[in-house]
C-alpha atoms as a printed R data frame, in Angstrom:
    type eleno elety resid chain resno       x       y       z
1   ATOM     1    CA   MET     A     1   0.000   0.000   0.000
2   ATOM     2    CA   ILE     A     2   2.820   2.409   0.882
3   ATOM     3    CA   ALA     A     3   4.490   1.890  -2.504
4   ATOM     4    CA   VAL     A     4   1.239   2.674  -4.340
5   ATOM     5    CA   LEU     A     5   0.798   5.889  -2.353
6   ATOM     6    CA   VAL     A     6   4.430   6.896  -2.896
7   ATOM     7    CA   ALA     A     7   4.094   6.326  -6.637
8   ATOM     8    CA   GLY     A     8   0.958   8.458  -6.767
9   ATOM     9    CA   ILE     A     9   2.405  11.321  -4.743
10  ATOM    10    CA   VAL     A    10   5.741  11.410  -6.585
11  ATOM    11    CA   ALA     A    11   4.094  11.258 -10.027
12  ATOM    12    CA   LEU     A    12   1.725  14.087  -9.113
13  ATOM    13    CA   LEU     A    13   4.531  16.342  -7.875
14  ATOM    14    CA   VAL     A    14   6.816  15.588 -10.828
15  ATOM    15    CA   SER     A    15   3.984  16.133 -13.305
16  ATOM    16    CA   LEU     A    16   2.840  19.392 -11.701
17  ATOM    17    CA   ALA     A    17   6.375  20.774 -11.535
18  ATOM    18    CA   GLY     A    18   7.734  19.196 -14.711
19  ATOM    19    CA   THR     A    19   4.978  20.074 -17.177
20  ATOM    20    CA   PRO     A    20   5.781  23.836 -17.088
21  ATOM    21    CA   LEU     A    21   9.408  22.964 -17.868
22  ATOM    22    CA   VAL     A    22   8.267  20.883 -20.830
23  ATOM    23    CA   ILE     A    23   6.010  23.745 -21.974
24  ATOM    24    CA   ASP     A    24   8.886  26.214 -21.831
25  ATOM    25    CA   TYR     A    25  11.281  23.818 -23.595
26  ATOM    26    CA   PHE     A    26   8.925  23.053 -26.472
27  ATOM    27    CA   ARG     A    27   7.752  26.663 -26.844
28  ATOM    28    CA   LYS     A    28  11.325  27.931 -27.231
29  ATOM    29    CA   ARG     A    29  11.886  25.389 -30.000
30  ATOM    30    CA   GLY     A    30   8.671  26.198 -31.801
31  ATOM    31    CA   PHE     A    31   7.078  22.804 -31.194
32  ATOM    32    CA   GLY     A    32   3.551  24.126 -31.649
33  ATOM    33    CA   GLN     A    33   0.436  22.186 -32.648
34  ATOM    34    CA   ALA     A    34  -0.801  22.506 -36.235
35  ATOM    35    CA   ILE     A    35  -4.594  22.766 -36.455
36  ATOM    36    CA   ARG     A    36  -6.620  21.083 -39.214
37  ATOM    37    CA   GLU     A    37  -8.239  23.610 -41.539
38  ATOM    38    CA   GLU     A    38 -11.387  21.473 -41.720
39  ATOM    39    CA   GLY     A    39 -11.703  21.388 -37.928
40  ATOM    40    CA   PRO     A    40 -14.015  23.610 -35.858
41  ATOM    41    CA   HIS     A    41 -13.150  27.276 -36.411
42  ATOM    42    CA   THR     A    42 -12.861  27.803 -32.637
43  ATOM    43    CA   HIS     A    43  -9.755  25.583 -32.668
44  ATOM    44    CA   HIS     A    44  -7.795  27.854 -34.992
45  ATOM    45    CA   ALA     A    45  -6.853  30.075 -32.054
46  ATOM    46    CA   LYS     A    46  -5.100  27.061 -30.501
47  ATOM    47    CA   ALA     A    47  -2.524  26.878 -33.311
48  ATOM    48    CA   GLY     A    48   1.000  27.059 -31.958
49  ATOM    49    CA   THR     A    49   0.173  25.653 -28.515
50  ATOM    50    CA   PRO     A    50   3.084  23.409 -27.463
51  ATOM    51    CA   THR     A    51   2.427  19.719 -28.034
52  ATOM    52    CA   MET     A    52   4.103  16.407 -27.133
53  ATOM    53    CA   GLY     A    53   3.112  17.096 -23.522
54  ATOM    54    CA   GLY     A    54   2.626  13.378 -23.041
55  ATOM    55    CA   THR     A    55   6.375  13.394 -22.439
56  ATOM    56    CA   ALA     A    56   5.709  14.916 -19.013
57  ATOM    57    CA   ILE     A    57   3.175  12.200 -18.153
58  ATOM    58    CA   VAL     A    58   5.516   9.391 -19.159
59  ATOM    59    CA   LEU     A    59   8.567  10.820 -17.396
60  ATOM    60    CA   ALA     A    60   6.596  11.514 -14.204
61  ATOM    61    CA   ALA     A    61   5.181   7.984 -14.154
62  ATOM    62    CA   VAL     A    62   8.545   6.325 -14.792
63  ATOM    63    CA   VAL     A    63  10.304   8.393 -12.109
64  ATOM    64    CA   ALA     A    64   7.512   7.604  -9.632
65  ATOM    65    CA   TYR     A    65   7.662   3.888 -10.445
66  ATOM    66    CA   LEU     A    66  11.387   3.794  -9.731
67  ATOM    67    CA   VAL     A    67  11.105   5.838  -6.525
68  ATOM    68    CA   ALA     A    68   8.285   3.614  -5.243
69  ATOM    69    CA   HIS     A    69  10.635   0.633  -5.434
70  ATOM    70    CA   LEU     A    70  13.217   2.185  -3.142
71  ATOM    71    CA   GLY     A    71  11.242   0.673  -0.264
72  ATOM    72    CA   SER     A    72  10.023  -2.887   0.153
73  ATOM    73    CA   ALA     A    73   8.258  -3.242  -3.208
74  ATOM    74    CA   GLU     A    74  10.030  -5.548  -5.647
75  ATOM    75    CA   PHE     A    75  10.432  -5.148  -9.391
76  ATOM    76    CA   THR     A    76   8.661  -7.842 -11.416
77  ATOM    77    CA   ALA     A    77   8.843  -8.984 -15.011
78  ATOM    78    CA   ALA     A    78   5.134  -8.212 -15.418
79  ATOM    79    CA   GLY     A    79   5.660  -4.674 -14.163
80  ATOM    80    CA   TRP     A    80   8.588  -4.051 -16.488
81  ATOM    81    CA   LEU     A    81   6.628  -5.457 -19.440
82  ATOM    82    CA   VAL     A    82   3.588  -3.268 -18.790
83  ATOM    83    CA   LEU     A    83   5.780  -0.209 -18.194
84  ATOM    84    CA   GLY     A    84   7.794  -1.036 -21.324
85  ATOM    85    CA   THR     A    85   4.598  -1.149 -23.369
86  ATOM    86    CA   PHE     A    86   3.677   2.271 -21.992
87  ATOM    87    CA   VAL     A    87   7.063   3.762 -22.869
88  ATOM    88    CA   GLY     A    88   7.248   1.964 -26.226
89  ATOM    89    CA   MET     A    89   3.893   3.327 -27.352
90  ATOM    90    CA   ALA     A    90   4.996   6.780 -26.192
91  ATOM    91    CA   MET     A    91   8.047   6.485 -28.448
92  ATOM    92    CA   VAL     A    92   5.852   5.615 -31.436
93  ATOM    93    CA   GLY     A    93   3.690   8.631 -30.641
94  ATOM    94    CA   PHE     A    94   6.742  10.862 -30.165
95  ATOM    95    CA   GLY     A    95   7.994   9.890 -33.611
96  ATOM    96    CA   ASP     A    96   4.595  10.750 -35.058
97  ATOM    97    CA   ASP     A    97   4.501  14.127 -33.287
98  ATOM    98    CA   PHE     A    98   8.079  14.978 -34.184
99  ATOM    99    CA   ILE     A    99   7.533  14.400 -37.899
100 ATOM   100    CA   LYS     A   100   4.428  16.591 -37.809
101 ATOM   101    CA   LEU     A   101   6.393  19.398 -36.203
102 ATOM   102    CA   ARG     A   102   9.463  19.118 -38.427
103 ATOM   103    CA   MET     A   103   7.409  18.886 -41.609
104 ATOM   104    CA   GLN     A   104   4.848  21.472 -40.398
105 ATOM   105    CA   ARG     A   105   1.899  19.296 -41.323
106 ATOM   106    CA   ASN     A   106  -0.931  17.481 -39.584
107 ATOM   107    CA   LEU     A   107   0.253  14.022 -40.684
108 ATOM   108    CA   GLY     A   108   3.165  12.265 -39.008
109 ATOM   109    CA   LEU     A   109   4.273   8.655 -39.362
110 ATOM   110    CA   ASN     A   110   2.710   6.793 -42.253
111 ATOM   111    CA   LYS     A   111   0.392   3.893 -41.425
112 ATOM   112    CA   THR     A   112   3.006   1.274 -42.229
113 ATOM   113    CA   ALA     A   113   5.589   2.747 -39.869
114 ATOM   114    CA   LYS     A   114   3.075   3.280 -37.072
115 ATOM   115    CA   PHE     A   115   1.578  -0.206 -37.360
116 ATOM   116    CA   SER     A   116   5.062  -1.725 -37.537
117 ATOM   117    CA   GLY     A   117   6.034  -0.058 -34.269
118 ATOM   118    CA   GLN     A   118   2.819  -1.161 -32.618
119 ATOM   119    CA   ALA     A   119   3.218  -4.698 -33.986
120 ATOM   120    CA   ILE     A   120   6.729  -4.988 -32.505
121 ATOM   121    CA   ILE     A   121   5.458  -3.864 -29.092
122 ATOM   122    CA   ALA     A   122   2.513  -6.277 -29.343
123 ATOM   123    CA   ALA     A   123   4.821  -9.156 -30.296
124 ATOM   124    CA   VAL     A   124   7.117  -8.549 -27.325
125 ATOM   125    CA   PHE     A   125   4.147  -8.334 -24.981
126 ATOM   126    CA   ALA     A   126   2.348 -11.383 -26.418
127 ATOM   127    CA   PHE     A   127   5.312 -13.749 -26.555
128 ATOM   128    CA   VAL     A   128   7.253 -12.567 -23.497
129 ATOM   129    CA   GLY     A   129   4.284 -11.939 -21.196
130 ATOM   130    CA   PRO     A   130   3.001 -15.485 -20.692
131 ATOM   131    CA   GLU     A   131   6.431 -17.140 -20.768
132 ATOM   132    CA   ILE     A   132   8.465 -14.836 -18.546
133 ATOM   133    CA   ALA     A   133   6.116 -12.412 -16.812
134 ATOM   134    CA   GLY     A   134   3.397 -14.883 -15.861
135 ATOM   135    CA   LEU     A   135   0.648 -12.961 -17.644
136 ATOM   136    CA   PRO     A   136  -2.459 -14.893 -18.742
137 ATOM   137    CA   GLN     A   137  -2.543 -15.972 -22.408
138 ATOM   138    CA   ASN     A   138  -6.249 -15.635 -23.043
139 ATOM   139    CA   ILE     A   139  -9.142 -13.559 -24.245
140 ATOM   140    CA   SER     A   140 -10.864 -12.514 -21.028
141 ATOM   141    CA   VAL     A   141 -14.056 -10.761 -20.060
142 ATOM   142    CA   VAL     A   142 -13.514 -10.369 -16.316
143 ATOM   143    CA   GLY     A   143 -12.188 -12.594 -13.547
144 ATOM   144    CA   SER     A   144 -12.578 -16.269 -14.439
145 ATOM   145    CA   ILE     A   145 -14.642 -15.601 -17.576
146 ATOM   146    CA   GLU     A   146 -11.937 -16.259 -20.139
147 ATOM   147    CA   MET     A   147 -10.904 -18.352 -23.123
148 ATOM   148    CA   GLU     A   148  -7.391 -19.756 -23.490
149 ATOM   149    CA   VAL     A   149  -5.878 -19.229 -26.954
150 ATOM   150    CA   SER     A   150  -2.726 -20.144 -28.856
151 ATOM   151    CA   ALA     A   151   0.346 -17.910 -28.876
152 ATOM   152    CA   TRP     A   152  -0.328 -16.570 -32.384
153 ATOM   153    CA   VAL     A   153  -3.999 -15.877 -31.736
154 ATOM   154    CA   PHE     A   154  -2.943 -14.108 -28.546
155 ATOM   155    CA   PHE     A   155  -0.452 -11.982 -30.490
156 ATOM   156    CA   ILE     A   156  -3.135 -10.905 -32.971
157 ATOM   157    CA   TRP     A   157  -5.494 -10.134 -30.079
158 ATOM   158    CA   VAL     A   158  -2.853  -8.092 -28.246
159 ATOM   159    CA   PHE     A   159  -2.088  -6.151 -31.426
160 ATOM   160    CA   LEU     A   160  -5.770  -5.370 -31.984
161 ATOM   161    CA   LEU     A   161  -6.169  -4.238 -28.380
162 ATOM   162    CA   LEU     A   162  -3.076  -2.031 -28.518
163 ATOM   163    CA   VAL     A   163  -4.054  -0.415 -31.803
164 ATOM   164    CA   GLY     A   164  -7.697  -0.068 -30.827
165 ATOM   165    CA   ALA     A   165  -7.083   1.409 -27.384
166 ATOM   166    CA   SER     A   166  -4.324   3.786 -28.497
167 ATOM   167    CA   ASN     A   167  -6.354   5.088 -31.435
168 ATOM   168    CA   ALA     A   168  -9.409   5.452 -29.186
169 ATOM   169    CA   VAL     A   169  -7.540   7.678 -26.723
170 ATOM   170    CA   ASN     A   170  -6.015   9.565 -29.646
171 ATOM   171    CA   LEU     A   171  -9.467  10.307 -31.100
172 ATOM   172    CA   THR     A   172 -10.712  11.475 -27.696
173 ATOM   173    CA   ASP     A   173  -7.805  13.886 -27.318
174 ATOM   174    CA   GLY     A   174  -9.526  16.656 -29.280
175 ATOM   175    CA   LEU     A   175 -10.597  19.081 -26.552
176 ATOM   176    CA   ASP     A   176  -8.512  20.673 -23.812
177 ATOM   177    CA   GLY     A   177  -8.313  18.254 -20.904
178 ATOM   178    CA   LEU     A   178 -10.809  15.709 -22.240
179 ATOM   179    CA   ALA     A   179  -8.437  12.757 -22.643
180 ATOM   180    CA   ALA     A   180  -6.295  13.687 -19.616
181 ATOM   181    CA   GLY     A   181  -9.346  13.896 -17.363
182 ATOM   182    CA   ALA     A   182 -10.843  10.661 -18.666
183 ATOM   183    CA   GLY     A   183  -7.443   9.004 -18.304
184 ATOM   184    CA   THR     A   184  -7.221  10.125 -14.678
185 ATOM   185    CA   LEU     A   185 -10.601   8.497 -13.998
186 ATOM   186    CA   VAL     A   186  -9.989   5.188 -15.764
187 ATOM   187    CA   PHE     A   187  -6.464   4.676 -14.428
188 ATOM   188    CA   GLY     A   188  -7.704   5.570 -10.974
189 ATOM   189    CA   ALA     A   189 -10.222   2.752 -11.341
190 ATOM   190    CA   TYR     A   190  -7.497   0.380 -12.511
191 ATOM   191    CA   THR     A   191  -5.421   1.306  -9.463
192 ATOM   192    CA   LEU     A   192  -8.240   0.077  -7.228
193 ATOM   193    CA   LEU     A   193  -8.794  -2.979  -9.418
194 ATOM   194    CA   ALA     A   194  -5.120  -4.006  -9.465
195 ATOM   195    CA   PHE     A   195  -4.737  -3.433  -5.722
196 ATOM   196    CA   TRP     A   196  -7.851  -5.558  -5.127
197 ATOM   197    CA   GLN     A   197  -6.210  -8.365  -7.089
198 ATOM   198    CA   PHE     A   198  -3.055  -7.927  -4.994
199 ATOM   199    CA   ARG     A   199  -5.121  -8.429  -1.831
200 ATOM   200    CA   ASN     A   200  -7.116 -11.340  -3.321
201 ATOM   201    CA   THR     A   201  -4.584 -13.258  -5.384
202 ATOM   202    CA   PHE     A   202  -6.440 -16.544  -4.852
203 ATOM   203    CA   ALA     A   203  -9.129 -15.277  -7.249
204 ATOM   204    CA   TYR     A   204  -6.927 -14.065 -10.118
205 ATOM   205    CA   PRO     A   205  -4.045 -15.311 -12.294
206 ATOM   206    CA   LEU     A   206  -1.522 -12.658 -11.236
207 ATOM   207    CA   ALA     A   207   0.756 -13.350  -8.280
208 ATOM   208    CA   ALA     A   208   0.775 -10.817  -5.439
209 ATOM   209    CA   GLY     A   209   4.041  -9.157  -6.488
210 ATOM   210    CA   GLU     A   210   2.931  -8.730 -10.089
211 ATOM   211    CA   ALA     A   211  -0.469  -7.323  -9.108
212 ATOM   212    CA   LEU     A   212   1.144  -4.837  -6.715
213 ATOM   213    CA   ASP     A   213   3.669  -3.769  -9.355
214 ATOM   214    CA   ILE     A   214   0.888  -3.040 -11.830
215 ATOM   215    CA   ALA     A   215  -1.045  -1.139  -9.150
216 ATOM   216    CA   ILE     A   216   2.070   1.012  -8.635
217 ATOM   217    CA   ILE     A   217   2.283   1.773 -12.356
218 ATOM   218    CA   VAL     A   218  -1.355   2.745 -12.813
219 ATOM   219    CA   ALA     A   219  -1.331   4.805  -9.599
220 ATOM   220    CA   ALA     A   220   1.632   6.744 -10.985
221 ATOM   221    CA   VAL     A   221  -0.055   7.274 -14.341
222 ATOM   222    CA   THR     A   222  -3.300   8.342 -12.644
223 ATOM   223    CA   THR     A   223  -1.689  11.208 -10.783
224 ATOM   224    CA   ALA     A   224   0.686  12.024 -13.655
225 ATOM   225    CA   CYS     A   225  -2.425  12.594 -15.794
226 ATOM   226    CA   ALA     A   226  -3.963  14.694 -13.005
227 ATOM   227    CA   GLY     A   227  -0.831  16.832 -12.729
228 ATOM   228    CA   PHE     A   228  -0.734  17.270 -16.489
229 ATOM   229    CA   LEU     A   229  -4.449  18.166 -16.503
230 ATOM   230    CA   TRP     A   230  -3.666  21.112 -14.238
231 ATOM   231    CA   HIS     A   231  -1.873  22.697 -17.209
232 ATOM   232    CA   ASN     A   232  -3.959  21.032 -19.944
233 ATOM   233    CA   ALA     A   233  -7.347  22.232 -18.654
234 ATOM   234    CA   PRO     A   234  -9.046  24.790 -20.902
235 ATOM   235    CA   PRO     A   235  -7.489  26.916 -22.149
236 ATOM   236    CA   ALA     A   236  -4.681  24.388 -22.514
237 ATOM   237    CA   LYS     A   237  -1.108  25.560 -22.174
238 ATOM   238    CA   ILE     A   238   0.091  22.300 -23.733
239 ATOM   239    CA   PHE     A   239  -1.376  19.313 -25.588
240 ATOM   240    CA   MET     A   240  -0.410  15.713 -24.834
241 ATOM   241    CA   GLY     A   241  -0.104  14.890 -28.557
242 ATOM   242    CA   ASP     A   242   0.270  11.369 -29.890
243 ATOM   243    CA   THR     A   243   3.127  10.927 -27.416
244 ATOM   244    CA   GLY     A   244   0.601  10.911 -24.613
245 ATOM   245    CA   SER     A   245  -2.480   9.464 -26.262
246 ATOM   246    CA   LEU     A   246  -0.751   6.422 -27.762
247 ATOM   247    CA   ALA     A   247   1.086   5.786 -24.480
248 ATOM   248    CA   LEU     A   248  -2.103   5.953 -22.412
249 ATOM   249    CA   GLY     A   249  -4.031   3.778 -24.857
250 ATOM   250    CA   GLY     A   250  -1.257   1.206 -25.008
251 ATOM   251    CA   LEU     A   251  -1.097   1.102 -21.217
252 ATOM   252    CA   LEU     A   252  -4.859   0.599 -21.013
253 ATOM   253    CA   ALA     A   253  -4.593  -2.448 -23.262
254 ATOM   254    CA   ALA     A   254  -1.597  -3.853 -21.374
255 ATOM   255    CA   VAL     A   255  -3.224  -3.440 -17.951
256 ATOM   256    CA   ALA     A   256  -6.516  -4.905 -19.185
257 ATOM   257    CA   ILE     A   257  -4.670  -8.016 -20.369
258 ATOM   258    CA   ALA     A   258  -2.638  -8.331 -17.177
259 ATOM   259    CA   THR     A   259  -5.709  -7.987 -14.929
260 ATOM   260    CA   ASN     A   260  -7.978 -10.255 -16.999
261 ATOM   261    CA   THR     A   261 -10.395  -7.430 -17.824
262 ATOM   262    CA   GLN     A   262  -9.953  -7.205 -21.572
263 ATOM   263    CA   ILE     A   263 -13.622  -7.085 -22.598
264 ATOM   264    CA   LEU     A   264 -14.564  -5.190 -19.428
265 ATOM   265    CA   LEU     A   265 -12.349  -2.405 -20.811
266 ATOM   266    CA   VAL     A   266 -15.280  -1.569 -23.119
267 ATOM   267    CA   LEU     A   267 -17.064  -0.216 -20.013
268 ATOM   268    CA   LEU     A   268 -14.084   1.040 -18.015
269 ATOM   269    CA   GLY     A   269 -12.905   2.953 -21.072
270 ATOM   270    CA   GLY     A   270 -16.448   3.588 -22.266
271 ATOM   271    CA   LEU     A   271 -15.888   7.190 -23.312
272 ATOM   272    CA   PHE     A   272 -12.999   6.170 -25.568
273 ATOM   273    CA   VAL     A   273 -15.193   3.456 -27.104
274 ATOM   274    CA   ILE     A   274 -18.057   5.890 -27.773
275 ATOM   275    CA   GLU     A   275 -15.718   8.373 -29.448
276 ATOM   276    CA   THR     A   276 -14.281   5.633 -31.659
277 ATOM   277    CA   LEU     A   277 -17.703   4.263 -32.591
278 ATOM   278    CA   SER     A   278 -18.822   7.753 -33.581
279 ATOM   279    CA   VAL     A   279 -16.000   7.918 -36.141
280 ATOM   280    CA   ILE     A   280 -16.716   4.403 -37.443
281 ATOM   281    CA   LEU     A   281 -20.428   5.218 -37.790
282 ATOM   282    CA   GLN     A   282 -19.750   8.515 -39.537
283 ATOM   283    CA   VAL     A   283 -17.393   6.929 -42.072
284 ATOM   284    CA   ALA     A   284 -19.590   3.879 -42.687
285 ATOM   285    CA   VAL     A   285 -22.766   5.887 -43.286
286 ATOM   286    CA   PHE     A   286 -21.016   8.470 -45.460
287 ATOM   287    CA   ARG     A   287 -19.417   5.831 -47.674
288 ATOM   288    CA   THR     A   288 -22.721   3.987 -47.968
289 ATOM   289    CA   THR     A   289 -25.175   6.857 -48.431
290 ATOM   290    CA   GLY     A   290 -23.071   9.960 -48.970
291 ATOM   291    CA   LYS     A   291 -24.707  11.555 -45.909
292 ATOM   292    CA   ARG     A   292 -23.340  12.415 -42.473
293 ATOM   293    CA   VAL     A   293 -24.884  11.250 -39.211
294 ATOM   294    CA   LEU     A   294 -22.883  13.792 -37.216
295 ATOM   295    CA   ARG     A   295 -21.899  17.308 -38.153
296 ATOM   296    CA   MET     A   296 -18.310  16.237 -37.509
297 ATOM   297    CA   ALA     A   297 -16.617  13.233 -35.938
298 ATOM   298    CA   PRO     A   298 -15.435  12.361 -33.323
299 ATOM   299    CA   LEU     A   299 -18.543  12.986 -31.253
300 ATOM   300    CA   HIS     A   300 -17.161  15.914 -29.241
301 ATOM   301    CA   HIS     A   301 -16.783  17.954 -32.450
302 ATOM   302    CA   HIS     A   302 -20.456  17.314 -33.261
303 ATOM   303    CA   PHE     A   303 -21.505  19.000 -30.031
304 ATOM   304    CA   GLU     A   304 -19.074  21.854 -30.639
305 ATOM   305    CA   LEU     A   305 -20.775  22.564 -33.949
306 ATOM   306    CA   LEU     A   306 -24.152  22.411 -32.204
307 ATOM   307    CA   GLY     A   307 -22.966  25.367 -30.145
308 ATOM   308    CA   TRP     A   308 -22.054  23.687 -26.849
309 ATOM   309    CA   GLN     A   309 -19.266  25.375 -24.902
310 ATOM   310    CA   GLU     A   310 -16.010  23.402 -24.838
311 ATOM   311    CA   THR     A   311 -15.985  23.141 -21.043
312 ATOM   312    CA   THR     A   312 -19.588  21.903 -21.053
313 ATOM   313    CA   ILE     A   313 -18.699  19.092 -23.443
314 ATOM   314    CA   ILE     A   314 -15.627  18.142 -21.435
315 ATOM   315    CA   VAL     A   315 -17.411  17.940 -18.077
316 ATOM   316    CA   ARG     A   316 -20.373  16.024 -19.504
317 ATOM   317    CA   PHE     A   317 -18.056  13.581 -21.271
318 ATOM   318    CA   TRP     A   318 -16.156  13.091 -17.997
319 ATOM   319    CA   ILE     A   319 -19.505  12.210 -16.407
320 ATOM   320    CA   ILE     A   320 -20.082   9.626 -19.148
321 ATOM   321    CA   ALA     A   321 -16.593   8.227 -18.507
322 ATOM   322    CA   GLY     A   322 -17.340   8.026 -14.783
323 ATOM   323    CA   LEU     A   323 -20.635   6.224 -15.343
324 ATOM   324    CA   GLY     A   324 -18.942   3.622 -17.537
325 ATOM   325    CA   ILE     A   325 -16.265   3.111 -14.894
326 ATOM   326    CA   ALA     A   326 -18.874   2.740 -12.133
327 ATOM   327    CA   ILE     A   327 -20.757   0.089 -14.100
328 ATOM   328    CA   GLY     A   328 -17.522  -1.703 -15.015
329 ATOM   329    CA   MET     A   329 -16.272  -1.767 -11.430
330 ATOM   330    CA   GLY     A   330 -19.662  -3.008 -10.289
331 ATOM   331    CA   LEU     A   331 -19.503  -5.910 -12.741
332 ATOM   332    CA   PHE     A   332 -15.926  -6.662 -11.685
333 ATOM   333    CA   TYR     A   333 -16.982  -6.965  -8.044
334 ATOM   334    CA   ALA     A   334 -20.175  -8.839  -8.937
335 ATOM   335    CA   GLU     A   335 -18.126 -11.494 -10.743
336 ATOM   336    CA   TYR     A   336 -15.965 -11.883  -7.625
337 ATOM   337    CA   LEU     A   337 -19.032 -12.169  -5.386
338 ATOM   338    CA   GLY     A   338 -20.513 -14.740  -7.744
339 ATOM   339    CA   ARG     A   339 -17.514 -16.983  -7.203
340 ATOM   340    CA   PHE     A   340 -16.621 -16.416  -3.559
341 ATOM   341    CA   GLY     A   341 -19.427 -14.517  -1.855
342 ATOM   342    CA   PRO     A   342 -18.984 -11.472   0.412
343 ATOM   343    CA   LEU     A   343 -16.540 -13.269   2.741
344 ATOM   344    CA   GLY     A   344 -14.130 -14.200  -0.043
345 ATOM   345    CA   GLY     A   345 -11.792 -17.151   0.027
C-alpha cells in the first residue's frame, strides 16, 4: 500500500512541476500544434500551442515507479513489461509528433511505420508476457470468464487491443483536458482494481508481487495525468499529442490483459469506445449513403458545432466516462461475489 501511495504522490509532484518545464522547452523550439483547416473554427486560435506534452506524463510515471521501489516493493517482469509497453507506445507517438512538427503538417508517421512499431510492441508483450512475466494468455471478459488461446492468436489479439485502445484515446484527445481527465478516472479505477487483485490473489491469475507492481504503475499514471491536466485544462497551455495518447491507450490495453479485464475495458474505457464508434459510424454511413450522421466526428466535435461550450462538453463527457467506470467496477466486483461470496476465500 505504501508503494502505491508513494508512486501516486511522486508522479503528481513531478507532473505538476515538470509540465511547465516541458512547456517552456517546447515553446522555445517552436514545437507548436498545427490545427486542421477542416476542424471547428474555434480551434484555430489554438494553433502554436506546445504539443508532445505526453512526455511529461511518461517521465513523471517512470520516475515515480522507480522511486516507489526504493522501499520494500520488488520489481517484477510483469511490471517491467507493462511499463515497457507504456514507454514503447509513447516512443511511437513521439515519432509521429516529431515528424508533424518538423514537416509542419498534420500528418506524421505513415500507417506502415506506425503499425510496424505497434506490432513490434505487441509481439514482445504477447510472446514474453506469458512465458516470462506470468501474464495470462487468453481472451478474457472479467475474472474467471476467459478463453485460453494459442500464442499466435494471442499476439493478434494483443495487437488489436493495442491499436484499438491507443487510437481510441487519440481520437478522444480533441478538446482541452478531455483525454487527460478521462485518463485520470480510468487509471484511478485500474489502481483500485489491481490493488484488489493484490489483496485477493487466490481469485486471479496474477501473483501478489505482479499485481502490486501493476497497481504502482497505474497509480503513478493516474496522478501524472492529473498533474498534467492542471496545465492542460481549458485553455490548454500544452497538448499531450500522440506521445501521450498512444502511451495511455497502449497502457490501457496492457493493464486490461494483465488484470484479466480485456472485454470489461469496453465499459471502463467507455468514453474512448463511444468516441471511436462515432467515427466508425460517420465513415460507414457516409461511404454507404453519402450523408453524415454527425456534423463532424469524433462525437465531441459534433456537439461543438451544435454550439455547446467546450468546457460543457468536457465535463459532460467526464460524467459519461465516470458512469462507464462505475458500471464496469460493479460488474468486476459482482463477478468476484458470484464466485466467492462477500466473505471471499
